[in-house]
N, CA, C and O of each residue as an XYZ file, in Angstrom:
280
protein
N     111.028    103.623    141.606
C     112.127    104.424    142.094
C     113.461    103.836    141.626
O     114.346    104.568    141.183
N     113.600    102.521    141.724
C     114.843    101.880    141.277
C     115.053    102.041    139.784
O     116.185    102.194    139.324
N     113.956    102.006    139.019
C     114.060    102.220    137.572
C     114.590    103.605    137.261
O     115.391    103.770    136.341
N     114.157    104.597    138.009
C     114.627    105.973    137.806
C     116.119    106.078    138.116
O     116.870    106.712    137.375
N     116.541    105.454    139.209
C     117.958    105.480    139.582
C     118.794    104.774    138.527
O     119.873    105.242    138.162
N     118.298    103.658    138.046
C     119.003    102.900    137.023
C     119.137    103.697    135.741
O     120.203    103.727    135.127
N     118.040    104.349    135.337
C     118.058    105.163    134.123
C     119.033    106.321    134.274
O     119.792    106.614    133.350
N     119.022    106.977    135.416
C     119.929    108.092    135.679
C     121.374    107.611    135.664
O     122.245    108.266    135.091
N     121.624    106.484    136.287
C     122.971    105.934    136.329
C     123.466    105.575    134.927
O     124.625    105.828    134.600
N     122.615    105.000    134.112
C     122.965    104.657    132.734
C     123.302    105.920    131.946
O     124.276    105.951    131.194
N     122.494    106.956    132.123
C     122.736    108.214    131.411
C     124.037    108.853    131.882
O     124.780    109.411    131.075
N     124.316    108.778    133.164
C     125.568    109.333    133.687
C     126.771    108.610    133.091
O     127.769    109.243    132.745
N     126.680    107.293    132.971
C     127.776    106.526    132.366
C     127.936    106.876    130.895
O     129.057    107.016    130.404
N     126.814    107.017    130.190
C     126.872    107.407    128.779
C     127.509    108.784    128.631
O     128.351    108.994    127.758
N     127.104    109.721    129.488
C     127.668    111.073    129.434
C     129.163    111.056    129.742
O     129.943    111.756    129.097
N     129.553    110.264    130.720
C     130.967    110.163    131.079
C     131.779    109.589    129.919
O     132.862    110.086    129.609
N     131.264    108.558    129.290
C     131.941    107.967    128.136
C     132.059    108.976    127.003
O     133.109    109.078    126.369
N     131.006    109.708    126.749
C     131.015    110.717    125.678
C     132.049    111.806    125.970
O     132.772    112.238    125.072
N     132.114    112.248    127.235
C     133.120    113.257    127.614
C     134.528    112.741    127.352
O     135.367    113.460    126.808
N     134.783    111.507    127.735
C     136.114    110.917    127.529
C     136.457    110.827    126.047
O     137.586    111.112    125.648
N     135.495    110.435    125.243
C     135.725    110.341    123.795
C     136.009    111.715    123.209
O     136.939    111.875    122.418
N     135.218    112.702    123.590
C     135.419    114.049    123.066
C     136.759    114.638    123.501
O     137.478    115.219    122.688
N     137.091    114.491    124.768
C     138.368    115.008    125.256
C     139.545    114.275    124.618
O     140.544    114.895    124.255
N     139.425    112.967    124.483
C     140.472    112.192    123.833
C     140.645    112.582    122.379
O     141.770    112.707    121.896
N     139.551    112.771    121.688
C     139.614    113.177    120.281
C     140.266    114.541    120.136
O     141.079    114.756    119.237
N     139.911    115.454    121.014
C     140.506    116.782    120.992
C     142.014    116.696    121.231
O     142.801    117.304    120.507
N     142.398    115.946    122.238
C     143.821    115.822    122.570
C     144.600    115.186    121.420
O     145.692    115.647    121.088
N     144.066    114.156    120.820
C     144.729    113.510    119.687
C     144.895    114.502    118.540
O     145.969    114.580    117.943
N     143.863    115.248    118.231
C     143.948    116.227    117.145
C     145.008    117.279    117.445
O     145.783    117.656    116.566
N     145.038    117.747    118.674
C     146.025    118.757    119.047
C     147.442    118.201    118.965
O     148.357    118.888    118.512
N     147.620    116.969    119.398
C     148.945    116.343    119.352
C     149.410    116.152    117.910
O     150.602    116.251    117.621
N     148.479    115.882    117.015
C     148.830    115.702    115.608
C     149.164    117.032    114.935
O     150.078    117.097    114.113
N     148.436    118.085    115.277
C     148.609    119.375    114.610
C     149.694    120.241    115.243
O     150.289    121.088    114.575
N     149.948    120.028    116.528
C     150.939    120.843    117.228
C     151.808    119.970    118.131
O     151.837    120.178    119.344
N     152.513    118.999    117.559
C     153.271    118.046    118.382
C     154.320    118.718    119.274
O     154.642    118.203    120.345
N     154.850    119.853    118.842
C     155.885    120.533    119.627
C     155.357    121.035    120.971
O     156.134    121.250    121.901
N     154.062    121.220    121.075
C     153.452    121.716    122.309
C     153.038    120.602    123.271
O     152.564    120.879    124.373
N     153.214    119.356    122.864
C     152.656    118.269    123.662
C     153.674    117.224    124.104
O     153.300    116.085    124.386
N     154.938    117.586    124.171
C     155.946    116.655    124.677
C     155.650    116.214    126.097
O     155.909    115.069    126.469
N     155.111    117.116    126.880
C     154.790    116.805    128.267
C     153.699    115.740    128.367
O     153.679    114.962    129.321
N     152.792    115.700    127.387
C     151.711    114.713    127.418
C     152.283    113.303    127.316
O     151.821    112.389    127.998
N     153.277    113.134    126.476
C     153.894    111.809    126.315
C     154.462    111.316    127.637
O     154.262    110.163    128.020
N     155.172    112.201    128.329
C     155.762    111.823    129.618
C     154.680    111.485    130.645
O     154.764    110.475    131.344
N     153.679    112.333    130.720
C     152.605    112.109    131.692
C     151.769    110.889    131.341
O     151.310    110.172    132.230
N     151.569    110.651    130.050
C     150.809    109.487    129.619
C     151.523    108.203    130.029
O     150.900    107.268    130.532
N     152.817    108.170    129.810
C     153.577    106.974    130.199
C     153.503    106.748    131.709
O     153.333    105.613    132.155
N     153.626    107.793    132.482
C     153.504    107.672    133.943
C     152.119    107.154    134.317
O     151.981    106.277    135.170
N     151.102    107.705    133.671
C     149.728    107.294    133.945
C     149.525    105.814    133.628
O     148.928    105.081    134.417
N     150.022    105.381    132.479
C     149.868    103.980    132.092
C     150.578    103.054    133.070
O     150.109    101.946    133.329
N     151.696    103.499    133.608
C     152.463    102.682    134.550
C     151.774    102.512    135.898
O     152.205    101.688    136.705
N     150.722    103.266    136.157
C     150.048    103.165    137.456
C     149.151    101.932    137.569
O     148.743    101.562    138.670
N     148.846    101.301    136.448
C     147.993    100.105    136.513
C     148.726     99.018    137.280
O     149.949     98.911    137.197
N     147.989     98.221    138.020
C     148.604     97.212    138.888
C     149.024     95.936    138.169
O     149.809     95.158    138.712
N     148.520     95.707    136.967
C     148.846     94.480    136.246
C     149.773     94.798    135.081
O     149.432     95.576    134.190
N     150.953     94.182    135.103
C     151.980     94.461    134.099
C     151.508     94.133    132.685
O     151.861     94.836    131.738
N     150.720     93.081    132.533
C     150.257     92.729    131.183
C     149.302     93.787    130.620
O     149.292     94.040    129.415
N     148.512     94.395    131.484
C     147.604     95.466    131.047
C     148.424     96.704    130.677
O     148.124     97.371    129.686
N     149.449     97.011    131.463
C     150.337     98.134    131.154
C     150.945     97.942    129.771
O     150.955     98.860    128.951
N     151.449     96.743    129.524
C     152.074     96.454    128.228
C     151.067     96.588    127.083
O     151.385     97.167    126.044
N     149.861     96.058    127.266
C     148.836     96.151    126.227
C     148.458     97.604    125.946
O     148.291     98.002    124.794
N     148.327     98.383    127.011
C     147.959     99.789    126.839
C     149.063    100.567    126.129
O     148.781    101.445    125.313
N     150.326    100.244    126.439
C     151.437    100.933    125.790
C     151.524    100.564    124.309
O     151.879    101.405    123.483
N     151.209     99.332    123.973
C     151.172     98.939    122.559
C     150.060     99.715    121.851
O     150.260    100.242    120.757
N     148.903     99.777    122.477
C     147.752    100.460    121.908
C     148.043    101.952    121.668
O     147.581    102.531    120.685
N     148.804    102.556    122.569
C     149.072    103.996    122.485
C     150.503    104.299    122.018
O     150.991    105.413    122.206
N     151.160    103.334    121.424
C     152.565    103.485    121.040
C     152.824    104.712    120.175
O     153.837    105.389    120.349
N     151.928    105.001    119.255
C     152.161    106.146    118.360
C     152.166    107.471    119.124
O     152.740    108.451    118.649
N     151.541    107.513    120.290
C     151.517    108.749    121.087
C     152.650    108.798    122.106
O     152.889    109.834    122.726
N     153.344    107.678    122.277
C     154.456    107.634    123.215
C     155.801    107.862    122.541
O     156.823    107.968    123.219
N     155.810    107.938    121.212
C     157.066    108.170    120.479
C     157.503    109.592    120.571
O     158.538    109.957    120.013
């Protein structure tokens, strides 16, 4: 029974990761092809990044996503 739960949990995590990758890829493509429609994403992304509790992580994430915050 525990093996089944573990397998299901692993698959759920894999599916969640795949969804995030697909949605992120879609958003990046849209931002590149239609930047005029996505100014709001930059503002919301910065707000989202600022919600992390550790300032060093916020800074690292902003460096990583700098091209999308310009």
